[in-house]
Each structure stands twice: as structure tokens, then as C-alpha cells.
N, CA, C and O atoms as a CHARMM CRD file, in Angstrom:
* protein
*
  344
    1    1 MET  N    -26.65200 -18.51200   0.92000 PROA 1      0.00000
    2    1 MET  CA   -26.17100 -17.15100   0.77300 PROA 1      0.00000
    3    1 MET  C    -25.38800 -16.73800   2.01900 PROA 1      0.00000
    4    1 MET  O    -25.17800 -17.54300   2.92600 PROA 1      0.00000
    5    2 MET  N    -24.96900 -15.49700   2.05000 PROA 2      0.00000
    6    2 MET  CA   -24.20300 -14.93100   3.15400 PROA 2      0.00000
    7    2 MET  C    -23.07700 -15.86000   3.60300 PROA 2      0.00000
    8    2 MET  O    -23.02800 -16.29000   4.75500 PROA 2      0.00000
    9    3 THR  N    -22.19400 -16.15100   2.68800 PROA 3      0.00000
   10    3 THR  CA   -21.10100 -17.07600   2.96300 PROA 3      0.00000
   11    3 THR  C    -19.87700 -16.37600   3.54400 PROA 3      0.00000
   12    3 THR  O    -18.96400 -17.04000   4.03600 PROA 3      0.00000
   13    4 SER  N    -19.84700 -15.05400   3.49500 PROA 4      0.00000
   14    4 SER  CA   -18.66300 -14.32000   3.91600 PROA 4      0.00000
   15    4 SER  C    -18.66700 -14.03500   5.41200 PROA 4      0.00000
   16    4 SER  O    -19.71200 -13.77700   6.00800 PROA 4      0.00000
   17    5 GLN  N    -17.47200 -14.08800   6.00800 PROA 5      0.00000
   18    5 GLN  CA   -17.33300 -13.73600   7.41800 PROA 5      0.00000
   19    5 GLN  C    -17.40100 -12.22700   7.60500 PROA 5      0.00000
   20    5 GLN  O    -17.47100 -11.75000   8.73800 PROA 5      0.00000
   21    6 LYS  N    -17.38100 -11.47500   6.52500 PROA 6      0.00000
   22    6 LYS  CA   -17.47500 -10.02200   6.58600 PROA 6      0.00000
   23    6 LYS  C    -18.89000  -9.56300   6.91300 PROA 6      0.00000
   24    6 LYS  O    -19.07700  -8.41500   7.31700 PROA 6      0.00000
   25    7 ILE  N    -19.88300 -10.41700   6.75200 PROA 7      0.00000
   26    7 ILE  CA   -21.29200 -10.03600   6.83000 PROA 7      0.00000
   27    7 ILE  C    -21.88900 -10.39900   8.18100 PROA 7      0.00000
   28    7 ILE  O    -21.72300 -11.51700   8.67000 PROA 7      0.00000
   29    8 SER  N    -22.58800  -9.43300   8.77600 PROA 8      0.00000
   30    8 SER  CA   -23.33600  -9.69600  10.01100 PROA 8      0.00000
   31    8 SER  C    -24.73900  -9.11800   9.85200 PROA 8      0.00000
   32    8 SER  O    -25.00900  -8.35700   8.92200 PROA 8      0.00000
   33    9 THR  N    -25.61700  -9.48700  10.76400 PROA 9      0.00000
   34    9 THR  CA   -27.00600  -9.04900  10.70300 PROA 9      0.00000
   35    9 THR  C    -27.42000  -8.47000  12.04600 PROA 9      0.00000
   36    9 THR  O    -27.15800  -9.06600  13.09000 PROA 9      0.00000
   37   10 ALA  N    -28.06600  -7.30700  12.02100 PROA 10     0.00000
   38   10 ALA  CA   -28.58300  -6.68900  13.23800 PROA 10     0.00000
   39   10 ALA  C    -29.71500  -7.53700  13.79600 PROA 10     0.00000
   40   10 ALA  O    -30.37700  -8.26800  13.05900 PROA 10     0.00000
   41   11 SER  N    -29.92900  -7.43600  15.08900 PROA 11     0.00000
   42   11 SER  CA   -30.95400  -8.26400  15.72300 PROA 11     0.00000
   43   11 SER  C    -32.35400  -7.96600  15.19000 PROA 11     0.00000
   44   11 SER  O    -33.21800  -8.84300  15.21600 PROA 11     0.00000
   45   12 ASN  N    -32.59400  -6.74700  14.70700 PROA 12     0.00000
   46   12 ASN  CA   -33.92400  -6.42500  14.18500 PROA 12     0.00000
   47   12 ASN  C    -34.11100  -6.87100  12.73300 PROA 12     0.00000
   48   12 ASN  O    -35.16300  -6.63300  12.14000 PROA 12     0.00000
   49   13 ALA  N    -33.09400  -7.51700  12.16100 PROA 13     0.00000
   50   13 ALA  CA   -33.17100  -7.91500  10.75300 PROA 13     0.00000
   51   13 ALA  C    -32.84400  -9.38600  10.54700 PROA 13     0.00000
   52   13 ALA  O    -32.40900  -9.77100   9.46100 PROA 13     0.00000
   53   14 LYS  N    -33.04300 -10.20900  11.55600 PROA 14     0.00000
   54   14 LYS  CA   -32.72000 -11.63600  11.41500 PROA 14     0.00000
   55   14 LYS  C    -33.48900 -12.27200  10.26000 PROA 14     0.00000
   56   14 LYS  O    -32.95300 -13.11200   9.53800 PROA 14     0.00000
   57   15 LYS  N    -34.75200 -11.86700  10.09000 PROA 15     0.00000
   58   15 LYS  CA   -35.52700 -12.31800   8.93100 PROA 15     0.00000
   59   15 LYS  C    -35.58200 -11.14900   7.96800 PROA 15     0.00000
   60   15 LYS  O    -36.13000 -10.09200   8.28200 PROA 15     0.00000
   61   16 HSD  N    -35.00200 -11.35300   6.78300 PROA 16     0.00000
   62   16 HSD  CA   -34.96100 -10.27900   5.80400 PROA 16     0.00000
   63   16 HSD  C    -35.10800 -10.84700   4.39400 PROA 16     0.00000
   64   16 HSD  O    -34.95400 -12.04700   4.16700 PROA 16     0.00000
   65   17 HSD  N    -35.40300  -9.96600   3.47300 PROA 17     0.00000
   66   17 HSD  CA   -35.58900 -10.33000   2.07000 PROA 17     0.00000
   67   17 HSD  C    -34.26200 -10.79800   1.46900 PROA 17     0.00000
   68   17 HSD  O    -33.19200 -10.37600   1.90800 PROA 17     0.00000
   69   18 GLU  N    -34.33700 -11.64900   0.48700 PROA 18     0.00000
   70   18 GLU  CA   -33.15900 -12.21400  -0.18100 PROA 18     0.00000
   71   18 GLU  C    -32.26300 -11.14200  -0.81600 PROA 18     0.00000
   72   18 GLU  O    -31.05800 -11.35500  -0.95600 PROA 18     0.00000
   73   19 ILE  N    -32.83200 -10.00100  -1.19800 PROA 19     0.00000
   74   19 ILE  CA   -32.03700  -8.95200  -1.84200 PROA 19     0.00000
   75   19 ILE  C    -30.90600  -8.47000  -0.94300 PROA 19     0.00000
   76   19 ILE  O    -29.83800  -8.10900  -1.43700 PROA 19     0.00000
   77   20 TYR  N    -31.12400  -8.45700   0.37100 PROA 20     0.00000
   78   20 TYR  CA   -30.07100  -8.06200   1.30500 PROA 20     0.00000
   79   20 TYR  C    -28.86900  -8.99800   1.18100 PROA 20     0.00000
   80   20 TYR  O    -27.72300  -8.55000   1.14800 PROA 20     0.00000
   81   21 ASP  N    -29.13800 -10.27600   1.11400 PROA 21     0.00000
   82   21 ASP  CA   -28.05800 -11.26800   0.98800 PROA 21     0.00000
   83   21 ASP  C    -27.32800 -11.13300  -0.34500 PROA 21     0.00000
   84   21 ASP  O    -26.10300 -11.23600  -0.39700 PROA 21     0.00000
   85   22 LEU  N    -28.07100 -10.90500  -1.41200 PROA 22     0.00000
   86   22 LEU  CA   -27.45700 -10.76100  -2.72900 PROA 22     0.00000
   87   22 LEU  C    -26.53000  -9.54300  -2.77200 PROA 22     0.00000
   88   22 LEU  O    -25.41100  -9.62800  -3.27800 PROA 22     0.00000
   89   23 ILE  N    -26.99700  -8.41900  -2.24200 PROA 23     0.00000
   90   23 ILE  CA   -26.17600  -7.21100  -2.22900 PROA 23     0.00000
   91   23 ILE  C    -24.96800  -7.39700  -1.31600 PROA 23     0.00000
   92   23 ILE  O    -23.84900  -7.03700  -1.68300 PROA 23     0.00000
   93   24 ALA  N    -25.19000  -7.96000  -0.12500 PROA 24     0.00000
   94   24 ALA  CA   -24.09400  -8.16500   0.82500 PROA 24     0.00000
   95   24 ALA  C    -23.03700  -9.10500   0.24900 PROA 24     0.00000
   96   24 ALA  O    -21.84100  -8.86100   0.40600 PROA 24     0.00000
   97   25 ASP  N    -23.46400 -10.16700  -0.41000 PROA 25     0.00000
   98   25 ASP  CA   -22.51000 -11.09100  -1.02800 PROA 25     0.00000
   99   25 ASP  C    -21.68700 -10.38500  -2.10900 PROA 25     0.00000
  100   25 ASP  O    -20.48100 -10.60700  -2.21800 PROA 25     0.00000
  101   26 GLY  N    -22.33800  -9.53900  -2.90300 PROA 26     0.00000
  102   26 GLY  CA   -21.62400  -8.79700  -3.92700 PROA 26     0.00000
  103   26 GLY  C    -20.60500  -7.83600  -3.32200 PROA 26     0.00000
  104   26 GLY  O    -19.47300  -7.75100  -3.79700 PROA 26     0.00000
  105   27 LEU  N    -20.99900  -7.11800  -2.28400 PROA 27     0.00000
  106   27 LEU  CA   -20.08300  -6.19000  -1.62300 PROA 27     0.00000
  107   27 LEU  C    -18.93100  -6.91300  -0.94800 PROA 27     0.00000
  108   27 LEU  O    -17.82700  -6.37500  -0.87300 PROA 27     0.00000
  109   28 SER  N    -19.16500  -8.11200  -0.45900 PROA 28     0.00000
  110   28 SER  CA   -18.11400  -8.85900   0.24200 PROA 28     0.00000
  111   28 SER  C    -16.97300  -9.25400  -0.69000 PROA 28     0.00000
  112   28 SER  O    -15.87800  -9.57600  -0.22900 PROA 28     0.00000
  113   29 SER  N    -17.22200  -9.23100  -1.98600 PROA 29     0.00000
  114   29 SER  CA   -16.15900  -9.57400  -2.93500 PROA 29     0.00000
  115   29 SER  C    -15.20000  -8.39800  -3.19000 PROA 29     0.00000
  116   29 SER  O    -14.17700  -8.56800  -3.85300 PROA 29     0.00000
  117   30 ILE  N    -15.52500  -7.22200  -2.67200 PROA 30     0.00000
  118   30 ILE  CA   -14.65100  -6.05000  -2.80300 PROA 30     0.00000
  119   30 ILE  C    -13.61400  -6.11100  -1.68900 PROA 30     0.00000
  120   30 ILE  O    -13.96400  -6.08000  -0.50900 PROA 30     0.00000
  121   31 ASP  N    -12.33500  -6.19900  -2.06200 PROA 31     0.00000
  122   31 ASP  CA   -11.26600  -6.37500  -1.07200 PROA 31     0.00000
  123   31 ASP  C    -11.22400  -5.29000  -0.01100 PROA 31     0.00000
  124   31 ASP  O    -10.96300  -5.58000   1.15700 PROA 31     0.00000
  125   32 LEU  N    -11.47500  -4.05100  -0.39200 PROA 32     0.00000
  126   32 LEU  CA   -11.38100  -2.93200   0.54100 PROA 32     0.00000
  127   32 LEU  C    -12.48100  -2.95700   1.60000 PROA 32     0.00000
  128   32 LEU  O    -12.27800  -2.47000   2.71200 PROA 32     0.00000
  129   33 ILE  N    -13.62800  -3.51100   1.27000 PROA 33     0.00000
  130   33 ILE  CA   -14.74400  -3.59500   2.22100 PROA 33     0.00000
  131   33 ILE  C    -14.49100  -4.75700   3.17800 PROA 33     0.00000
  132   33 ILE  O    -14.35500  -5.90400   2.74900 PROA 33     0.00000
  133   34 GLN  N    -14.42800  -4.45800   4.46800 PROA 34     0.00000
  134   34 GLN  CA   -14.14500  -5.48100   5.47200 PROA 34     0.00000
  135   34 GLN  C    -15.34300  -5.82100   6.35200 PROA 34     0.00000
  136   34 GLN  O    -15.39500  -6.90700   6.92900 PROA 34     0.00000
  137   35 TYR  N    -16.30500  -4.90700   6.46300 PROA 35     0.00000
  138   35 TYR  CA   -17.43400  -5.09600   7.36400 PROA 35     0.00000
  139   35 TYR  C    -18.73000  -4.73200   6.65600 PROA 35     0.00000
  140   35 TYR  O    -18.85300  -3.65500   6.07300 PROA 35     0.00000
  141   36 ILE  N    -19.69100  -5.63900   6.71500 PROA 36     0.00000
  142   36 ILE  CA   -21.00500  -5.42300   6.11500 PROA 36     0.00000
  143   36 ILE  C    -22.03800  -5.81900   7.15400 PROA 36     0.00000
  144   36 ILE  O    -21.95000  -6.88600   7.76100 PROA 36     0.00000
  145   37 LYS  N    -23.01700  -4.94800   7.35100 PROA 37     0.00000
  146   37 LYS  CA   -24.05500  -5.26600   8.32300 PROA 37     0.00000
  147   37 LYS  C    -25.42300  -4.98000   7.72000 PROA 37     0.00000
  148   37 LYS  O    -25.65300  -3.92600   7.12700 PROA 37     0.00000
  149   38 ILE  N    -26.32300  -5.94300   7.88400 PROA 38     0.00000
  150   38 ILE  CA   -27.68700  -5.84300   7.37800 PROA 38     0.00000
  151   38 ILE  C    -28.57400  -5.36100   8.51600 PROA 38     0.00000
  152   38 ILE  O    -28.56500  -5.92500   9.61000 PROA 38     0.00000
  153   39 TYR  N    -29.34200  -4.30700   8.24200 PROA 39     0.00000
  154   39 TYR  CA   -30.30400  -3.75300   9.18900 PROA 39     0.00000
  155   39 TYR  C    -31.68700  -3.84500   8.56500 PROA 39     0.00000
  156   39 TYR  O    -31.81700  -4.12600   7.37300 PROA 39     0.00000
  157   40 LYS  N    -32.70700  -3.61300   9.35500 PROA 40     0.00000
  158   40 LYS  CA   -34.06000  -3.56400   8.80800 PROA 40     0.00000
  159   40 LYS  C    -34.17600  -2.29100   7.96400 PROA 40     0.00000
  160   40 LYS  O    -34.12800  -1.18300   8.49900 PROA 40     0.00000
  161   41 GLY  N    -34.32500  -2.44800   6.66300 PROA 41     0.00000
  162   41 GLY  CA   -34.48800  -1.31900   5.76700 PROA 41     0.00000
  163   41 GLY  C    -33.20100  -0.72500   5.23500 PROA 41     0.00000
  164   41 GLY  O    -33.24700   0.21300   4.43800 PROA 41     0.00000
  165   42 SER  N    -32.04900  -1.24300   5.65100 PROA 42     0.00000
  166   42 SER  CA   -30.79300  -0.68400   5.14300 PROA 42     0.00000
  167   42 SER  C    -29.65700  -1.69600   5.25200 PROA 42     0.00000
  168   42 SER  O    -29.78400  -2.75100   5.87300 PROA 42     0.00000
  169   43 LEU  N    -28.55400  -1.33200   4.62900 PROA 43     0.00000
  170   43 LEU  CA   -27.34700  -2.14600   4.64900 PROA 43     0.00000
  171   43 LEU  C    -26.16200  -1.18800   4.68200 PROA 43     0.00000
  172   43 LEU  O    -26.14000  -0.20600   3.94000 PROA 43     0.00000
  173   44 ARG  N    -25.17300  -1.46300   5.53800 PROA 44     0.00000
  174   44 ARG  CA   -23.97000  -0.64300   5.63000 PROA 44     0.00000
  175   44 ARG  C    -22.74600  -1.50100   5.35500 PROA 44     0.00000
  176   44 ARG  O    -22.68800  -2.67000   5.73900 PROA 44     0.00000
  177   45 ALA  N    -21.76700  -0.90000   4.68200 PROA 45     0.00000
  178   45 ALA  CA   -20.51600  -1.59600   4.38400 PROA 45     0.00000
  179   45 ALA  C    -19.37300  -0.59800   4.48600 PROA 45     0.00000
  180   45 ALA  O    -19.50700   0.55100   4.06500 PROA 45     0.00000
  181   46 SER  N    -18.24500  -1.03700   5.04700 PROA 46     0.00000
  182   46 SER  CA   -17.12100  -0.12800   5.24300 PROA 46     0.00000
  183   46 SER  C    -15.82800  -0.89600   5.44600 PROA 46     0.00000
  184   46 SER  O    -15.82100  -2.11300   5.62900 PROA 46     0.00000
  185   47 ASN  N    -14.72200  -0.13800   5.40800 PROA 47     0.00000
  186   47 ASN  CA   -13.42100  -0.72200   5.72100 PROA 47     0.00000
  187   47 ASN  C    -13.06900  -0.55500   7.20200 PROA 47     0.00000
  188   47 ASN  O    -12.07000  -1.10800   7.66100 PROA 47     0.00000
  189   48 PHE  N    -13.87900   0.20100   7.95400 PROA 48     0.00000
  190   48 PHE  CA   -13.66500   0.38800   9.39000 PROA 48     0.00000
  191   48 PHE  C    -14.94400   0.10200  10.17100 PROA 48     0.00000
  192   48 PHE  O    -16.05200   0.32100   9.68000 PROA 48     0.00000
  193   49 MET  N    -14.76900  -0.38900  11.39400 PROA 49     0.00000
  194   49 MET  CA   -15.87600  -0.68500  12.29400 PROA 49     0.00000
  195   49 MET  C    -15.89500   0.36700  13.40300 PROA 49     0.00000
  196   49 MET  O    -14.84000   0.83500  13.83300 PROA 49     0.00000
  197   50 SER  N    -17.07100   0.73200  13.85800 PROA 50     0.00000
  198   50 SER  CA   -17.18500   1.70900  14.94500 PROA 50     0.00000
  199   50 SER  C    -16.55100   1.15200  16.21100 PROA 50     0.00000
  200   50 SER  O    -16.49300  -0.06100  16.41400 PROA 50     0.00000
  201   51 ASP  N    -16.07900   2.05400  17.05300 PROA 51     0.00000
  202   51 ASP  CA   -15.47300   1.62900  18.31600 PROA 51     0.00000
  203   51 ASP  C    -16.36900   1.98300  19.50600 PROA 51     0.00000
  204   51 ASP  O    -15.89400   2.09000  20.63700 PROA 51     0.00000
  205   52 ASN  N    -17.66600   2.16200  19.24300 PROA 52     0.00000
  206   52 ASN  CA   -18.60700   2.51400  20.30200 PROA 52     0.00000
  207   52 ASN  C    -19.30700   1.29800  20.90600 PROA 52     0.00000
  208   52 ASN  O    -20.24200   1.44300  21.69500 PROA 52     0.00000
  209   53 GLY  N    -18.85900   0.11300  20.54000 PROA 53     0.00000
  210   53 GLY  CA   -19.43700  -1.11200  21.08700 PROA 53     0.00000
  211   53 GLY  C    -20.58900  -1.68700  20.28100 PROA 53     0.00000
  212   53 GLY  O    -21.03600  -2.80200  20.55100 PROA 53     0.00000
  213   54 LYS  N    -21.07000  -0.94800  19.30300 PROA 54     0.00000
  214   54 LYS  CA   -22.21300  -1.40900  18.51100 PROA 54     0.00000
  215   54 LYS  C    -21.80900  -2.24300  17.29800 PROA 54     0.00000
  216   54 LYS  O    -22.66400  -2.84800  16.65200 PROA 54     0.00000
  217   55 LYS  N    -20.51900  -2.28100  16.98600 PROA 55     0.00000
  218   55 LYS  CA   -20.01000  -3.06000  15.85200 PROA 55     0.00000
  219   55 LYS  C    -20.72400  -2.70200  14.55400 PROA 55     0.00000
  220   55 LYS  O    -21.27000  -3.56400  13.86500 PROA 55     0.00000
  221   56 GLU  N    -20.70700  -1.40300  14.23500 PROA 56     0.00000
  222   56 GLU  CA   -21.33700  -0.91500  13.02400 PROA 56     0.00000
  223   56 GLU  C    -20.28200  -0.44300  12.02600 PROA 56     0.00000
  224   56 GLU  O    -19.31900   0.21900  12.41500 PROA 56     0.00000
  225   57 PRO  N    -20.45100  -0.77400  10.74900 PROA 57     0.00000
  226   57 PRO  CA   -19.54700  -0.23700   9.73800 PROA 57     0.00000
  227   57 PRO  C    -19.66500   1.29400   9.70900 PROA 57     0.00000
  228   57 PRO  O    -20.76900   1.83800   9.74700 PROA 57     0.00000
  229   58 ILE  N    -18.53000   1.97100   9.64100 PROA 58     0.00000
  230   58 ILE  CA   -18.52700   3.43600   9.62300 PROA 58     0.00000
  231   58 ILE  C    -18.81600   3.91900   8.21000 PROA 58     0.00000
  232   58 ILE  O    -18.14700   3.51800   7.25800 PROA 58     0.00000
  233   59 VAL  N    -19.82000   4.78400   8.08100 PROA 59     0.00000
  234   59 VAL  CA   -20.18900   5.32500   6.76900 PROA 59     0.00000
  235   59 VAL  C    -20.32100   6.84600   6.82000 PROA 59     0.00000
  236   59 VAL  O    -20.94400   7.44200   5.94100 PROA 59     0.00000
  237   60 LYS  N    -19.74700   7.46800   7.83100 PROA 60     0.00000
  238   60 LYS  CA   -19.85000   8.92200   7.98400 PROA 60     0.00000
  239   60 LYS  C    -19.09000   9.62400   6.86100 PROA 60     0.00000
  240   60 LYS  O    -17.89900   9.39800   6.64800 PROA 60     0.00000
  241   61 ILE  N    -19.81700  10.47600   6.15500 PROA 61     0.00000
  242   61 ILE  CA   -19.22500  11.21200   5.04000 PROA 61     0.00000
  243   61 ILE  C    -18.16400  12.16300   5.57200 PROA 61     0.00000
  244   61 ILE  O    -18.39400  12.88000   6.54600 PROA 61     0.00000
  245   62 GLY  N    -17.00100  12.16500   4.93000 PROA 62     0.00000
  246   62 GLY  CA   -15.91100  13.04400   5.31500 PROA 62     0.00000
  247   62 GLY  C    -14.96400  12.45900   6.34100 PROA 62     0.00000
  248   62 GLY  O    -13.95100  13.08100   6.66000 PROA 62     0.00000
  249   63 GLU  N    -15.25800  11.30000   6.86000 PROA 63     0.00000
  250   63 GLU  CA   -14.38000  10.64700   7.83800 PROA 63     0.00000
  251   63 GLU  C    -13.08300  10.23200   7.13200 PROA 63     0.00000
  252   63 GLU  O    -13.13200   9.57100   6.09500 PROA 63     0.00000
  253   64 PRO  N    -11.92500  10.61500   7.68400 PROA 64     0.00000
  254   64 PRO  CA   -10.64700  10.29800   7.02100 PROA 64     0.00000
  255   64 PRO  C    -10.41200   8.79500   6.85900 PROA 64     0.00000
  256   64 PRO  O    -10.66600   8.01700   7.77800 PROA 64     0.00000
  257   65 ASN  N     -9.93400   8.40200   5.70200 PROA 65     0.00000
  258   65 ASN  CA    -9.53100   7.02400   5.38500 PROA 65     0.00000
  259   65 ASN  C    -10.66700   6.01500   5.36100 PROA 65     0.00000
  260   65 ASN  O    -10.41300   4.81400   5.27600 PROA 65     0.00000
  261   66 VAL  N    -11.90400   6.46600   5.43300 PROA 66     0.00000
  262   66 VAL  CA   -13.04200   5.54900   5.43400 PROA 66     0.00000
  263   66 VAL  C    -13.57700   5.38700   4.01400 PROA 66     0.00000
  264   66 VAL  O    -13.80000   6.36000   3.29300 PROA 66     0.00000
  265   67 VAL  N    -13.77000   4.13800   3.64300 PROA 67     0.00000
  266   67 VAL  CA   -14.44500   3.79800   2.39800 PROA 67     0.00000
  267   67 VAL  C    -15.70100   3.04300   2.80800 PROA 67     0.00000
  268   67 VAL  O    -15.62000   1.94100   3.35000 PROA 67     0.00000
  269   68 GLY  N    -16.84900   3.63100   2.55300 PROA 68     0.00000
  270   68 GLY  CA   -18.06900   2.97800   3.00700 PROA 68     0.00000
  271   68 GLY  C    -19.29700   3.47300   2.27900 PROA 68     0.00000
  272   68 GLY  O    -19.25900   4.46600   1.55300 PROA 68     0.00000
  273   69 LEU  N    -20.39600   2.75300   2.49000 PROA 69     0.00000
  274   69 LEU  CA   -21.66100   3.14500   1.90200 PROA 69     0.00000
  275   69 LEU  C    -22.81100   2.63400   2.75800 PROA 69     0.00000
  276   69 LEU  O    -22.69400   1.64200   3.47700 PROA 69     0.00000
  277   70 GLU  N    -23.91100   3.34000   2.65500 PROA 70     0.00000
  278   70 GLU  CA   -25.15100   2.89200   3.28700 PROA 70     0.00000
  279   70 GLU  C    -26.22800   2.90900   2.21900 PROA 70     0.00000
  280   70 GLU  O    -26.42400   3.90700   1.52600 PROA 70     0.00000
  281   71 LEU  N    -26.91800   1.79500   2.10000 PROA 71     0.00000
  282   71 LEU  CA   -28.00400   1.65700   1.14200 PROA 71     0.00000
  283   71 LEU  C    -29.32300   1.57300   1.88900 PROA 71     0.00000
  284   71 LEU  O    -29.42900   0.87300   2.89600 PROA 71     0.00000
  285   72 LEU  N    -30.32900   2.28600   1.39800 PROA 72     0.00000
  286   72 LEU  CA   -31.69000   2.15600   1.90700 PROA 72     0.00000
  287   72 LEU  C    -32.41700   1.20000   0.97900 PROA 72     0.00000
  288   72 LEU  O    -32.38200   1.35300  -0.24200 PROA 72     0.00000
  289   73 ILE  N    -33.07500   0.21300   1.56800 PROA 73     0.00000
  290   73 ILE  CA   -33.70800  -0.83600   0.76500 PROA 73     0.00000
  291   73 ILE  C    -35.19200  -0.89500   1.10200 PROA 73     0.00000
  292   73 ILE  O    -35.57000  -1.14900   2.24600 PROA 73     0.00000
  293   74 ASP  N    -36.02600  -0.65900   0.09500 PROA 74     0.00000
  294   74 ASP  CA   -37.47800  -0.72400   0.25100 PROA 74     0.00000
  295   74 ASP  C    -37.96100  -1.95200  -0.50400 PROA 74     0.00000
  296   74 ASP  O    -38.09600  -1.93800  -1.72700 PROA 74     0.00000
  297   75 GLU  N    -38.21500  -3.00500   0.24100 PROA 75     0.00000
  298   75 GLU  CA   -38.61300  -4.27400  -0.37600 PROA 75     0.00000
  299   75 GLU  C    -39.94100  -4.15400  -1.11900 PROA 75     0.00000
  300   75 GLU  O    -40.10000  -4.69700  -2.21200 PROA 75     0.00000
  301   76 GLU  N    -40.89000  -3.44300  -0.52200 PROA 76     0.00000
  302   76 GLU  CA   -42.22900  -3.35400  -1.08400 PROA 76     0.00000
  303   76 GLU  C    -42.23000  -2.70200  -2.46600 PROA 76     0.00000
  304   76 GLU  O    -42.86900  -3.20400  -3.39200 PROA 76     0.00000
  305   77 SER  N    -41.51600  -1.58600  -2.60400 PROA 77     0.00000
  306   77 SER  CA   -41.47800  -0.90700  -3.90000 PROA 77     0.00000
  307   77 SER  C    -40.29300  -1.35000  -4.75400 PROA 77     0.00000
  308   77 SER  O    -40.13200  -0.87100  -5.87600 PROA 77     0.00000
  309   78 GLN  N    -39.46500  -2.25400  -4.24300 PROA 78     0.00000
  310   78 GLN  CA   -38.30500  -2.80500  -4.94500 PROA 78     0.00000
  311   78 GLN  C    -37.33700  -1.70700  -5.37100 PROA 78     0.00000
  312   78 GLN  O    -36.92400  -1.63200  -6.52800 PROA 78     0.00000
  313   79 VAL  N    -36.98400  -0.85100  -4.39800 PROA 79     0.00000
  314   79 VAL  CA   -36.07900   0.26600  -4.66000 PROA 79     0.00000
  315   79 VAL  C    -34.87900   0.18000  -3.72300 PROA 79     0.00000
  316   79 VAL  O    -35.02900  -0.05800  -2.52400 PROA 79     0.00000
  317   80 VAL  N    -33.68900   0.37500  -4.28300 PROA 80     0.00000
  318   80 VAL  CA   -32.45000   0.46200  -3.50100 PROA 80     0.00000
  319   80 VAL  C    -31.85600   1.82800  -3.79100 PROA 80     0.00000
  320   80 VAL  O    -31.64700   2.19000  -4.94900 PROA 80     0.00000
  321   81 GLN  N    -31.57600   2.60500  -2.70900 PROA 81     0.00000
  322   81 GLN  CA   -31.03300   3.94600  -2.86400 PROA 81     0.00000
  323   81 GLN  C    -29.74100   4.09500  -2.08600 PROA 81     0.00000
  324   81 GLN  O    -29.58300   3.51700  -1.01100 PROA 81     0.00000
  325   82 PHE  N    -28.82500   4.86800  -2.62900 PROA 82     0.00000
  326   82 PHE  CA   -27.62600   5.24200  -1.88500 PROA 82     0.00000
  327   82 PHE  C    -28.02200   6.32900  -0.89100 PROA 82     0.00000
  328   82 PHE  O    -28.55500   7.36500  -1.28900 PROA 82     0.00000
  329   83 PHE  N    -27.77000   6.10500   0.39800 PROA 83     0.00000
  330   83 PHE  CA   -28.02000   7.10800   1.41800 PROA 83     0.00000
  331   83 PHE  C    -26.74000   7.85500   1.74000 PROA 83     0.00000
  332   83 PHE  O    -26.74400   9.07500   1.90500 PROA 83     0.00000
  333   84 ALA  N    -25.64000   7.11200   1.82700 PROA 84     0.00000
  334   84 ALA  CA   -24.33200   7.70700   2.09900 PROA 84     0.00000
  335   84 ALA  C    -23.27400   6.91800   1.36200 PROA 84     0.00000
  336   84 ALA  O    -23.34500   5.69400   1.25100 PROA 84     0.00000
  337   85 ILE  N    -22.28600   7.65000   0.85900 PROA 85     0.00000
  338   85 ILE  CA   -21.14700   6.99600   0.22600 PROA 85     0.00000
  339   85 ILE  C    -19.91800   7.85800   0.50500 PROA 85     0.00000
  340   85 ILE  O    -19.94100   9.07300   0.30900 PROA 85     0.00000
  341   86 THR  N    -18.87000   7.22600   0.95500 PROA 86     0.00000
  342   86 THR  CA   -17.65400   7.95800   1.27500 PROA 86     0.00000
  343   86 THR  C    -16.43000   7.15800   0.87800 PROA 86     0.00000
  344   86 THR  O    -15.30400   7.61700   1.07000 PROA 86     0.00000
């Protein structure tokens, strides 16, 4: 899994459930999405990367020209929720 160069993983999420990889792989097939990052408990994807040195996909609602989303993922209850979409 995680075959795309668009996908990265936060240091706190090096070991994660397979669902993160499945969702990230699916999002990586969307041409407009350029950056995907897996975090513990969430996943962010966007067409822009933050310039604050943290290399995070921008998902701020209302940000001009940004296409992005943040998903909250609860492995235990098997629930995926949209937290932000822009």
C-alpha cells in the first residue's frame, strides 16, 4: 500500500491501521490533491502544503484556492468522519 509519492506519515502515526492506507491511496488518485498526510486519529489531504515548516496539507476552511479535507478516523468504533472540507 501507500505507493504514491503524495502520501506521508506523521512521526506519531508510523504504525497505523490499514484503513489509513486505503483512504490515502484512494485520495492520491485525485489529480487536484497533491499532499496527503496520515496522523494518529486523522488524515489530511490538500492541493497546498503549509509554509510553516511542518509540511502539513492545508485544510483551513475559507482559505482561497485551497481544495482540501481532514478526516477523523476512529479505528475502534470503525467510524470515519469529515472534520473539515474546503
